[in-house]
N, C-alpha and C positions, 0 to 999 in steps of 0.2 A: 549585435550587442557590442562588439568591439568598437565599431564606428561611433556609437553613442558614447561609450566611455572615453574615446579620444576627443570628441567634440564637447563633452560636458564642461571641462575646465574653462573653455573660452566662451561658449554660448550659454551654459547652464543646462540643467537636466530637462526642464520643460521644453524649451525651444529645440534642443537637439532631438528629443523624442518626437516632437511634432514634425520636424523636417524629415526625419527618417521613417515616420509612420509606425513608431513603436510606443506601446502603452508605458507610461511611467511606472505603473505597478509591475509590469514585466521587468523593467530595468532594475527596480529595487529588489524584487523577488530574486532576480539572478545574482545580485550582489550578496545576498544572505547566504551564510554557509549552509551546506546540506545538513539536514537533520540526521542524527545518528539513530539508527534503528536499535531499539532496546527490546530485549526478550522480556515477555511478560512472565511474572512469577507464577508458579503453579498455585492454584487455589488450595487453601489449607485442607479441604476435604476431598481433593482429587485422588482418584484411585492410582495405586502404583501399577507399573506395567503388567505384572503377573495377575493382579486382581482384575485389571481391565481385560486381559486376554481371557480369563475365566468367565467373566460376565458376557463378553461377546460370544464365546463358545456356548454358554448356557442359553442365551436367547436366540441363537442360530444366525448370527451375523457374519460368520466366517465366509469370505468370498463375496460379500456384499458391501458396497460403499454407499454411504448416505451423504447427500449434499442438498443444497438448495439452489434452485435456478435463479436467474437474474430477477425474476418477478417475485421471488420469495417462496415459491411452491416447493414442497419437498420432492426429492427425486432419488430413486434407488436404482443402482446399476449393479448387475451381477458380473463379477470378474470371471472371465473364462481362462482357464489354465492352458 
């Protein structure tokens, strides 16, 4: 990427990328500043931590983690102490 940046002023972006075998999209994507990760706000109807703990205790999810696999199937795993 540095070599393309060095060659761009004299050759131009397209020829420099072609010679070095780099996609122009990769060049421009690398120049863009990194996106800042933002925290998502909690939904207005979200349970507070105490209510959430009470609900999970009521339905018996203590010690069980729920997740989805890469193909979207639900998966339960029991945590062993």
